[in-house]
N, C-alpha and C positions, 0 to 999 in steps of 0.2 A: 320650585327648587331649581337652581341653576346647576347644570352638570357640565363639568369640563374634565378632560383627561389629557395629560401631557403626551400620551402615546396615541391620541386620537388623530386621525387625518381630516377631521371636520374643519370646514372653514368658518362655521358659526357655532357658538355655544348653544347647547340644547336647553330648553326650558321644559321641565316636567309639568304636565297638565293635570288639573283636578279631574276627578272621575266624570265630571259633567261635560267634558269636551268630546264631541262626536263628529265624525265626518261621513258623508255619503260619498261613495266612490263607485265608478263603473269602468269597465274596459270592454272593448270591441262593440260598444253600443248596445249590448244585450245583457251582460252579467253585471249586477250591481249589488251593493251591500252597504249597510250602515254599521260602523265600527267605532270603538273608543280610540281616542288619540292618546298615546302614552307620553310623547314629547314632541316638540316642534321648535323650529327656528326659522330664520328668514330664508333659508335654503331648502327646507323640506320638513318632513314629518315622519314619525313612526306610527303606523297603523296596526293596532292589535287585531289580528284576525286568525282564526284557526286554519283558514284556507287561503294563504297568500298566493298571488299569481307570480309567475316567473320573473327573474331578473331581466330587465330590458323591456318589460311590458309597459306600454303607454296607458295611463289612466287619467280620468277626469275626477276632480275632487270638488265637493261642495261642503263648506262649513257654514253652519247657522249659529252665530254667536252674538252676544249683546252688541258688538261693534257693527253687526250687519252680516249679510251673506258674503262669503269669500269663495270665489270660483278660481280654480287653478287647473292647469294641465301639468302632469308630472310623469316621471318614469321611475320604475322600480329599480333601486340600486343594490339592495341587499334583502335577503329573505332569511328568516329564522323559522324553519318548519314548525307548524303548530303554534307559533307565537305571534308572528306578524311580519310586516315588511317595512323597510325604510325606503321612502320615496323622495326624489329630488324634484322640486318645482322647476318646470321648464317654461311656463308662461303664466303670468299674472297680470291682469289689467291694472291701470293706475289706481282706481278706487279699491280694488282688491288688495293691492300692495299696501295702501294706506290703512285699510282695515286690519290687515295682518300685523302691521307695525303697532297699531293701537292695542290689539289683542296681546301681543308680546309684552308691551309696556305694562298692561294690567296684570298679566301673570307674573312678571318680574317683580312688580311692586308688592303683590300678594306674597310671593316667596320671600322677599326681603323682610316684610313685616313679620312673617312667621318665624324667621330666623332670629329676629331681634329680641 
């Protein structure tokens, strides 16, 4: 499902993800977790976690999806206590960017098919 809001300050439309999309993330090289992805776009992702880290925290992400592994560096931009955190990608390699694009295309086509 594609989510947009005229009042949103997002640069990219969000794509809601099925419950099967998960991301492994870590910060400070020690603390790590695996959590469900609620939505994503080319600029970032919302990670469902009961214990989000603080705004401004740099984190590393690893998605394992049918398109292949996607590794990214990101920074936490907003936190919803007890719900999760919105993160903005700060670095993606070329192959990671292409895999993310393919993942978004697949999710968008699935959402479009479900709405038809």
